[in-house]
C-alpha positions as CSV (number, residue, x, y, z in Angstrom):
1,M,125.4,55.4,88.3
2,S,123.4,56.3,91.8
3,K,125.0,59.5,92.3
4,A,124.1,60.4,88.6
5,V,120.9,59.8,89.3
6,T,120.5,62.0,92.3
7,I,122.0,64.7,90.6
8,A,119.5,64.3,87.7
9,E,117.2,64.5,90.5
10,A,118.3,67.3,91.8
11,F,118.2,69.1,88.6
12,C,115.0,68.2,87.8
13,H,113.6,69.4,91.2
14,I,115.6,72.6,90.5
15,L,114.4,72.9,87.0
16,F,110.4,72.2,87.9
17,H,110.4,75.0,90.7
18,I,111.9,76.9,88.1
19,I,109.1,76.8,85.7
20,F,106.8,76.8,88.0
21,E,107.8,80.2,89.1
22,I,107.8,81.4,85.6
23,L,104.2,80.1,84.8
24,M,102.9,81.9,87.7
25,R,104.2,85.0,86.6
26,M,103.2,84.5,83.4
27,L,99.9,83.8,84.5
28,E,99.6,86.8,87.0
29,E,101.2,89.4,83.9
30,Q,98.6,87.8,81.5
31,C,95.6,87.3,83.0
32,V,94.5,90.6,84.0
33,F,90.9,90.8,84.6
34,P,89.6,92.1,81.0
35,L,86.3,94.0,82.5
36,P,85.5,96.3,84.9
37,E,85.8,95.3,88.7
38,P,82.2,94.4,89.8
39,Q,82.7,96.5,92.7
40,D,83.4,99.8,91.1
41,L,80.1,98.9,88.8
42,F,78.4,98.7,91.7
43,Q,79.2,101.9,93.1
44,A,78.8,103.4,89.6
45,S,75.1,101.9,90.2
46,Q,74.3,103.6,93.2
47,M,75.3,107.3,91.0
48,K,72.7,109.7,90.1
49,F,72.9,112.5,87.6
50,E,70.2,114.3,89.5
51,D,72.5,114.4,92.8
52,F,75.5,115.5,91.1
53,Q,73.8,118.2,89.6
54,K,71.8,119.7,92.7
55,D,75.5,119.3,94.3
56,L,76.7,121.7,91.7
57,R,73.9,124.2,92.3
58,K,74.0,124.2,95.9
59,L,78.2,124.7,95.1
60,K,77.2,127.9,92.8
61,K,75.1,129.0,95.5
62,D,77.2,129.1,97.8
63,L,79.8,130.7,95.5
64,K,77.8,133.6,95.0
65,A,77.3,133.9,98.9
66,C,81.2,133.9,99.6
67,E,81.4,136.5,96.7
68,V,78.9,138.7,98.4
69,E,80.1,138.2,102.0
70,A,83.6,139.5,100.7
71,G,82.4,142.5,99.1
72,K,80.9,143.3,102.2
73,V,84.4,142.9,103.9
74,Y,85.7,145.3,101.2
75,Q,83.0,147.7,102.0
76,V,83.6,147.6,105.9
77,S,87.7,147.4,105.4
78,S,90.1,150.3,105.6
79,K,92.5,150.5,102.7
80,E,95.4,149.9,104.6
81,H,93.8,146.9,105.7
82,M,92.2,145.6,102.7
83,Q,95.0,143.9,101.0
84,P,96.1,141.2,100.6
85,F,92.7,139.9,101.8
86,K,90.9,141.3,98.6
87,E,93.5,140.1,96.1
88,N,93.8,136.9,97.7
89,M,90.0,136.7,97.7
90,E,89.6,137.7,94.0
91,Q,92.0,135.1,93.0
92,F,90.2,132.4,94.8
93,I,86.5,133.4,93.5
94,I,87.8,133.6,89.8
95,Q,89.3,130.1,90.3
96,A,86.1,128.9,92.0
97,K,84.1,130.4,89.3
98,I,86.3,128.4,86.5
99,D,86.6,125.3,88.4
100,Q,82.8,124.7,88.8
101,E,82.0,126.0,85.0
102,A,84.5,123.0,84.3
103,E,82.7,120.8,87.0
104,E,79.0,121.3,85.0
105,T,80.7,120.9,81.4
106,S,82.3,118.0,82.3
107,L,78.9,116.5,84.1
108,T,76.8,117.4,81.3
109,E,79.3,115.7,78.7
110,T,79.2,112.6,81.0
111,H,75.4,112.5,81.0
112,K,75.1,112.9,77.2
113,C,78.0,110.2,76.8
114,F,75.7,108.1,79.3
115,L,72.8,108.2,77.3
116,E,74.5,107.8,74.3
117,T,76.0,104.2,75.4
118,T,72.4,103.3,76.7
119,A,71.1,104.0,73.5
120,Y,73.8,101.8,71.6
121,F,72.6,98.8,73.9
122,F,68.9,99.9,72.7
123,M,68.0,100.0,76.6
124,K,64.8,101.8,77.0
125,P,63.6,103.6,80.2
126,K,61.4,102.4,82.9
127,I,58.0,103.4,82.7
128,G,57.6,107.0,83.9
129,E,60.8,107.7,83.5
130,K,62.6,109.8,81.2
131,E,65.3,108.3,80.7
132,V,67.5,105.1,81.9
133,S,69.2,105.3,85.1
134,P,72.8,104.6,86.4
135,N,71.2,102.1,88.6
136,V,69.2,100.1,86.1
137,F,72.3,100.5,83.4
138,F,75.1,99.4,85.7
139,S,73.2,96.6,87.5
140,I,72.8,94.6,84.7
141,W,76.8,94.9,84.0
142,H,77.6,94.7,87.8
143,E,75.6,90.9,87.4
144,F,77.4,90.1,84.1
145,S,80.7,91.4,85.7
146,S,80.8,89.5,88.7
147,D,79.6,86.1,87.0
148,F,82.1,86.6,84.4
149,K,85.0,87.1,87.3
150,D,83.8,83.6,88.6
151,F,84.1,81.7,85.5
152,W,87.8,83.5,84.6
153,K,89.1,82.9,87.8
154,K,87.8,78.9,87.5
155,E,89.4,79.1,83.7
156,N,93.0,80.8,84.7
157,K,93.0,78.0,87.6
158,L,92.5,75.1,85.2
159,I,95.3,76.7,83.0
160,L,97.7,77.0,85.7
161,Q,96.8,73.3,86.5
162,E,97.2,72.1,83.0
163,R,100.9,74.0,83.0
164,V,101.7,72.6,85.9
165,K,101.0,69.2,85.1
166,E,102.9,69.8,81.6
167,A,106.0,71.0,84.0
168,E,106.0,67.9,86.1
169,E,105.6,65.6,82.8
170,V,108.6,67.5,81.4
171,C,110.5,66.8,84.5
172,R,109.6,62.9,84.6
173,Q,110.6,62.5,81.2
174,K,114.0,64.0,82.2
175,K,114.1,62.1,85.5
176,G,113.5,59.1,83.8
177,K,116.4,59.9,81.0
178,S,119.9,60.4,82.8
179,L,121.2,63.6,82.4
180,Y,125.0,62.3,82.8
181,K,126.1,59.2,80.9
182,I,128.7,57.2,82.6
183,K,131.3,55.4,80.5
184,P,133.4,52.7,81.7
185,R,136.9,53.7,82.1
186,H,139.3,52.7,79.4
187,D,142.9,52.4,80.9
188,S,145.4,54.1,78.8
189,G,148.2,55.0,79.9
190,I,151.5,53.3,80.6
191,K,150.6,50.8,82.8
192,A,147.4,50.0,80.5
193,K,149.7,49.5,77.6
194,I,152.9,47.4,79.6
195,S,149.8,45.2,80.7
196,M,148.5,44.7,77.1
197,K,152.2,43.7,75.8
198,T,152.5,41.1,79.1
C-alpha cells in the first residue's frame, strides 16, 4: 500500500507543477495591460504642438536654403562635372519636399484629432489659453493609468493565488484518494485448484 501512496504523491506533485505552469502561462497571455502604459502617457504629456510646428517650419526653411545652395553649385560647375550631383540633388530635394509636406499634413490631422478628443471628454482650456494642451489632457490620463495599473497588478496577483489554491486543493483531494487500487491476490493456477481439492 505504501508504494501506491508514494506513486500517488509523485503523480500529484507532477500534476500540481503542470497545472501551476499552465495557470502561469494563461495568466500571462490573458492579462495584458489594457490601457496605454503610464510612461507613454507621461511622455505624451510633455509634447507641444507648437514645438512640432516650429521644427517643421525650420525644416522647410533649411530645405529652401539647401535648394538655393544647390542652385549656386549648378551655376559655378562645368557641364562635365555637373552630373551625377545635379540629378541626385534634384531627386533628394523633390523627395524631401514630399516628406516635409506629408509631415505637415500628419501634424495638422493629429492636432485636429487631439482637439476632437478633448472636446469629446468635455475638457475646457485653462483661462488665458485658446485650447487644451497635451500636458493637461495626458497628465490626467497618466495618473489614471498609473492607479489603474497598481490595482490591476494586485487583482491579477489575487487571481493567481486563487488559482494556485484551487490546484493545491485538487492535488490534496487526489492525494487523499489512492490512484491505484491494490486487490488481494487470488490464486487461480493449478496449485490453487489442487489445494482446494485437498
